[in-house]
C-alpha positions, 0 to 999 in steps of 0.5 A: 529318446535320449541324446548324448554328446560324444567326443571324438579324439583322433589317435595319432599315430595309430589313426582311428578315433577314441570316443568318450561320452561325458554324460556317461563316465566310463562309456568309451569306444573306438572306431577306425574311421569317424563313421565307424566310431560314431556307429560304435558310440551309438551301440556303446551308449545303448548298451551302457544305458541298458546295463544301468537300467537293469542295475536299477541305476538312474540314467543321467540326462544330458541337459546341455551340449558339451563344450570343448576348449583347448588350453595351452601350456608353456 
C-alpha cells in the first residue's frame, strides 16, 4: 500500500477545492467539499498509478511528507 500526500487548495470565490498530488505531477482533481475532494483524490491517485503501471512507467515513491509554506511579496 502506497501513501501520497495531497494538497487541498480552496477555490475562491467559486468554493470547493482543487487537489494536487505533488509526487504525481499532473494528478489534479476537484471536489465541492473537503470530503468529496479527498474521495476524488483517492480515486485520481489510484487511476493515475494504474495508468503508469500499464504504460510501464515507474511509480514514484513519496519518501517524505509534503511541506507547505507561505511566502509574502511586497
